[in-house]
C-alpha positions in Angstrom: -0.2 0.2 0.2 1.7 3.3 -1.0 2.2 6.1 1.6 -0.1 9.3 1.7 3.0 11.3 0.1 3.6 8.3 -2.7 -0.1 8.6 -3.7 -0.1 12.3 -3.7 2.9 12.1 -6.1 1.1 9.6 -8.1 -2.1 11.9 -8.7 0.2 14.3 -10.6 2.7 12.3 -11.8 3.3 13.6 -15.8 -0.1 15.5 -15.3 0.2 18.2 -17.9 -2.7 20.5 -16.3 0.0 21.2 -13.5 2.0 23.4 -16.1 2.9 26.8 -14.9 4.3 29.5 -17.1 7.4 30.3 -15.1 8.9 27.0 -16.6 9.5 28.9 -19.8 12.0 31.6 -18.4 13.8 29.1 -16.4 14.3 26.9 -19.5 15.7 30.1 -21.2 18.0 30.7 -18.3 19.3 27.0 -18.5 19.9 27.4 -22.1 21.6 30.9 -21.5 24.0 29.4 -18.9 25.0 26.6 -21.3 25.3 29.1 -24.4 27.7 31.4 -22.5 29.9 28.5 -21.6 29.9 27.0 -25.2 30.4 30.5 -26.7 33.5 30.6 -24.3 34.7 27.3 -25.4 34.5 26.3 -21.8 34.1 22.8 -22.2 35.3 21.7 -18.5 32.0 23.2 -17.2 29.7 22.2 -19.8 30.6 18.6 -19.5 30.9 18.8 -15.9 27.1 20.2 -15.6 26.0 17.5 -18.1 27.7 15.0 -16.4 26.2 15.7 -12.7 22.7 16.1 -14.6 23.2 12.5 -16.1 24.1 11.0 -12.6 21.2 12.7 -11.3 18.7 11.0 -13.6 20.4 7.6 -12.9 19.4 8.4 -9.3 15.9 9.5 -10.1 15.6 6.1 -12.0 16.6 3.9 -9.3 14.4 5.7 -7.0 11.2 5.2 -9.2 12.2 1.6 -9.3 12.4 1.3 -5.5 8.6 2.5 -5.3 7.6 0.1 -8.4 9.0 -3.1 -6.7 7.9 -2.1 -3.1 4.6 -0.5 -3.8 5.4 1.7 -0.7 7.4 4.6 -1.4 10.5 6.0 -3.1 13.1 6.8 -1.2 12.4 10.5 -1.9 9.2 12.0 -3.2 8.2 15.1 -4.7 4.4 15.3 -4.3 4.6 19.0 -3.7 3.6 22.1 -6.1 5.1 21.7 -9.1 4.7 22.7 -12.8 5.4 19.0 -13.9 6.4 15.8 -12.1 8.6 13.9 -14.4 9.4 10.9 -12.0 7.9 10.2 -8.4 10.9 12.1 -7.0 11.9 14.3 -9.9 10.1 17.4 -10.9 10.8 19.9 -13.6 12.3 22.4 -11.0 14.7 19.8 -9.7 15.8 19.0 -13.3 16.5 22.4 -14.4 18.2 22.7 -10.5 20.7 20.1 -11.5 21.4 21.0 -14.9 23.1 24.5 -13.5 24.2 23.2 -10.3 27.5 21.6 -11.2 28.5 24.5 -13.4 27.7 26.8 -10.4 30.0 24.5 -8.0 32.7 23.8 -10.9 33.4 27.7 -11.3 34.6 27.6 -7.7 37.4 24.9 -8.2 41.0 25.9 -8.2 42.8 25.7 -11.6 45.2 23.6 -10.2 43.5 20.4 -9.4 46.7 19.5 -7.1 46.2 22.2 -4.6 45.1 21.0 -1.3 42.6 22.7 0.9 43.0 22.3 4.8 45.3 19.6 3.5 42.8 17.9 1.6 42.9 17.5 -2.3 40.7 20.1 -3.3 38.5 18.2 -5.8 37.9 16.0 -2.8 37.2 19.0 -0.6 34.9 20.7 -2.6 32.9 17.3 -3.4 32.3 16.7 0.4 31.7 20.6 1.1 29.0 20.9 -1.9 27.5 17.7 -0.8 27.0 19.1 2.7 25.6 22.2 1.3 22.9 20.4 -1.0 22.0 18.0 2.1 21.5 21.0 4.1 19.2 22.7 1.3 17.3 19.1 1.0 16.7 19.1 4.9 15.1 22.4 4.9 13.0 21.5 1.8 11.9 18.3 3.7 10.7 20.6 6.7 8.3 22.0 4.5 7.2 19.0 2.8 8.5 19.7 -0.8 10.5 16.5 -0.5 9.1 13.6 1.3 11.0 10.6 3.1 9.1 7.7 4.3 12.0 5.3 5.3 13.6 5.4 8.7 17.0 5.0 7.3 16.6 7.9 4.9 15.8 10.9 7.0 17.0 14.0 8.8 18.3 11.6 11.7 20.5 9.4 9.0 21.7 12.5 7.0 24.9 10.3 5.8 23.1 8.2 3.3 21.5 11.2 1.6 25.2 12.6 1.5 26.8 9.4 0.3 24.0 8.6 -2.1 22.2 11.4 -2.9 24.9 13.9 -3.6 28.6 12.9 -3.1 28.7 10.7 -6.3 27.3 13.8 -8.2 30.1 15.8 -7.5 32.8 13.1 -7.7 32.0 12.3 -11.3 31.5 15.8 -12.2 34.8 16.8 -11.2 36.3 13.8 -12.6 34.8 14.6 -16.0 35.7 18.4 -15.5 39.6 17.4 -15.2 39.7 15.1 -18.0 42.3 16.2 -20.3 40.6 15.9 -23.8 37.1 17.1 -24.9 36.6 13.8 -26.6 37.0 11.9 -23.5 34.7 14.1 -21.5 32.2 14.0 -24.5 32.2 10.1 -24.5 32.0 9.6 -21.1 28.9 11.9 -20.7 27.6 10.5 -23.6 27.9 7.1 -22.1 26.1 8.3 -19.0 23.3 10.0 -20.9 22.7 7.1 -23.0 22.4 4.7 -20.1 20.0 6.9 -18.6 18.1 7.0 -22.0 18.0 3.2 -22.2 16.7 2.8 -18.9 13.9 5.5 -19.5 12.8 3.9 -22.4 12.9 0.1 -20.9 11.5 0.9 -17.6 9.2 3.8 -18.8 8.2 3.6 -22.1 8.1 -0.2 -22.5 7.5 -1.8 -19.1 5.8 1.1 -17.7 7.3 0.8 -14.4 8.2 4.2 -13.7 
């Protein structure tokens, strides 16, 4: 039996009547952010952003599968107000947020990847710091029921799993792609991540209709 939060999310899942016009200017902002970096040929940032976005999609897909197989609840849900709920834990606003998030945080990386901060290699330092910031934001979102958690092992009393699974891998992969030496390698890696996501969406969504 689905939880009330899961039921609420299901009631608006991919419901076009939820549409709000603010989606359009946010979309334009996302395009603008990437257009600026492409114009500058700043491929490190472009592919870092796409890598993080792709890893988030992977997280959202398995989260939706958790709900399918348990028929109880996803690990996290997004049943609150939204212009469009894409998956049970992913709305259009979250999707656009992650599109830009890596670019914002990657801009803070020191040019020298070997530089240490407080004795820690700076890529690892910022991956930890950025993840902590995101967990804090998620705790605030949960406090106003914008994000819901129904499992005892994934909540404000156990934030380490949200850190380790929910965010830390995003930044590790994003910064790893950022530091790759060739644009070709970045493109192939990000292409593989997005292709895997697309295959999962086709199989589990369009064909099996599990998500």
